[in-house]
C-alpha positions as CSV (number, residue, x, y, z in Angstrom):
1,M,-81.2,-2.3,3.6
2,S,-79.4,1.0,3.1
3,S,-78.9,0.7,-0.6
4,H,-81.7,-0.2,-2.9
5,S,-81.4,-1.5,-6.4
6,I,-82.6,1.0,-8.9
7,S,-84.2,-0.8,-11.9
8,A,-84.1,1.0,-15.2
9,L,-81.7,3.7,-13.8
10,V,-81.0,5.9,-16.7
11,L,-82.7,6.6,-20.0
12,A,-81.4,9.0,-22.6
13,T,-84.0,11.5,-23.8
14,G,-85.7,10.3,-26.8
15,L,-85.8,6.6,-25.9
16,F,-89.3,7.1,-24.5
17,A,-90.6,7.5,-28.0
18,S,-88.4,5.2,-29.9
19,T,-87.3,1.6,-29.8
20,A,-83.7,0.6,-28.8
21,A,-82.9,-0.4,-32.3
22,E,-83.8,3.1,-33.6
23,A,-82.1,5.0,-30.9
24,H,-78.8,6.8,-31.6
25,V,-77.7,6.8,-27.9
26,S,-78.9,4.2,-25.4
27,L,-78.1,2.9,-22.0
28,A,-75.5,0.1,-22.4
29,S,-74.9,-0.6,-18.7
30,G,-77.3,-2.2,-16.2
31,P,-79.0,-1.0,-13.1
32,A,-77.0,1.0,-10.5
33,Q,-77.0,0.8,-6.7
34,A,-78.3,3.7,-4.7
35,T,-75.7,5.7,-2.8
36,K,-72.9,3.7,-4.5
37,S,-70.6,4.9,-7.3
38,S,-71.7,3.2,-10.5
39,K,-70.4,3.0,-14.0
40,I,-73.0,4.3,-16.4
41,T,-72.2,3.4,-20.0
42,L,-74.0,4.9,-23.0
43,G,-73.9,3.1,-26.4
44,V,-73.8,5.3,-29.5
45,G,-75.3,2.9,-32.0
46,H,-74.9,5.0,-35.1
47,G,-74.3,8.6,-36.3
48,C,-76.7,11.0,-38.1
49,E,-78.1,10.0,-41.5
50,G,-74.8,8.4,-42.7
51,D,-72.4,10.8,-41.0
52,D,-70.0,9.7,-38.2
53,T,-70.4,11.0,-34.6
54,L,-68.1,13.8,-33.7
55,R,-69.2,14.8,-30.2
56,V,-71.5,13.5,-27.5
57,R,-72.5,15.6,-24.5
58,V,-74.3,14.2,-21.5
59,D,-76.0,16.6,-19.1
60,I,-75.6,15.4,-15.5
61,P,-78.6,15.9,-13.3
62,A,-78.0,17.4,-9.8
63,S,-79.0,14.0,-8.2
64,I,-75.9,12.3,-9.7
65,T,-72.8,13.3,-7.7
66,S,-69.1,12.4,-7.7
67,V,-68.9,12.3,-11.5
68,R,-65.7,11.0,-13.1
69,A,-65.5,10.4,-16.8
70,L,-63.6,7.5,-18.4
71,F,-61.3,8.0,-21.3
72,S,-62.3,6.0,-24.4
73,D,-61.2,5.3,-28.0
74,F,-63.8,7.9,-29.0
75,G,-62.0,10.7,-27.4
76,K,-60.8,12.4,-24.2
77,P,-63.7,13.5,-21.9
78,T,-64.2,17.0,-20.7
79,L,-66.0,17.7,-17.5
80,I,-68.2,20.9,-17.7
81,R,-68.7,22.6,-14.3
82,D,-71.0,25.3,-13.0
83,A,-69.8,28.3,-10.9
84,G,-69.8,26.1,-7.8
85,N,-67.4,23.6,-9.4
86,V,-70.2,21.0,-9.7
87,V,-70.0,18.8,-12.8
88,I,-73.1,19.6,-14.9
89,A,-72.1,17.7,-18.1
90,V,-69.6,15.4,-19.6
91,E,-68.5,15.8,-23.2
92,W,-66.5,13.5,-25.4
93,Q,-65.2,14.8,-28.8
94,K,-63.3,12.9,-31.5
95,A,-60.2,14.3,-33.0
96,D,-60.8,15.4,-36.6
97,A,-58.3,12.9,-37.8
98,D,-60.3,10.1,-36.1
99,L,-63.6,10.9,-37.9
100,L,-64.8,8.0,-40.1
101,A,-65.8,8.7,-43.7
102,S,-69.2,7.2,-43.0
103,D,-71.4,6.0,-40.2
104,D,-69.5,2.7,-39.5
105,G,-68.7,3.0,-35.8
106,Y,-70.3,1.9,-32.5
107,Y,-69.0,3.8,-29.4
108,E,-69.3,3.3,-25.7
109,L,-68.9,6.3,-23.4
110,T,-68.7,5.7,-19.7
111,F,-68.7,7.9,-16.6
112,R,-68.9,7.0,-13.0
113,G,-71.3,8.7,-10.6
114,R,-73.0,8.3,-7.3
115,V,-76.8,7.9,-7.7
116,P,-79.3,9.0,-5.0
117,D,-81.0,6.8,-2.5
118,A,-84.3,6.6,-4.3
119,A,-85.3,3.0,-5.1
120,F,-86.9,2.1,-8.4
121,T,-86.4,5.6,-9.7
122,Q,-85.5,6.6,-13.3
123,I,-83.0,9.3,-13.8
124,Q,-83.2,11.1,-17.1
125,L,-80.0,12.0,-18.9
126,N,-80.3,14.5,-21.7
127,V,-77.8,13.6,-24.4
128,T,-76.7,15.8,-27.4
129,Q,-75.1,14.0,-30.3
130,T,-73.2,16.0,-33.0
131,C,-72.2,14.4,-36.3
132,R,-70.0,15.8,-39.1
133,S,-70.3,15.0,-42.8
134,A,-67.3,14.6,-45.1
135,L,-68.1,18.1,-46.3
136,G,-67.8,19.5,-42.8
137,V,-71.5,20.0,-42.2
138,E,-72.5,19.4,-38.6
139,T,-75.8,17.9,-37.5
140,T,-77.0,18.0,-33.9
141,V,-79.6,15.6,-32.4
142,L,-81.0,15.9,-28.9
143,W,-81.8,12.6,-27.1
C-alpha cells in the first residue's frame, strides 16, 4: 500500500506535558494520510489568563509540503516563506475590532498540507499564541 495511515499525526508543542483540557492549542482534526493533502485543524480552546487570542502562528516543518491556509472567522491567514519561497509558517491575526473583551472564544484554524510517507510518525508543530488584554498588553505563549 503506497499511502500509510499516520496515527497521531500532529501535536502542538506543550501538549506532551499537559492534558488536552489544559492546552491552549490542540489538534482538532484526525489522522492524515501519508503523501496525500490533508486538512490539519488546530483548536484554540482559550486565550491567555482571561485575555482573548489576537494571533496564532504555526511553524511548518520541512516535511509538510504544499501548504495552503484556510480563511476563518478568526482572521485572514498569512503564509510566511523563506528565501526559497517555501512556506515555513502560517499566521492568523484578528482585526483589532474583532478582539473580545474577555476570553470567551473558541477558534479553529485550518491549513492543508501534504505529509510525508512515514507511517505511524508524529510531526511536531510549534505554535505561538499571542493574546491582548483590554489595556493593550500582549502575552505570548509557546506551545
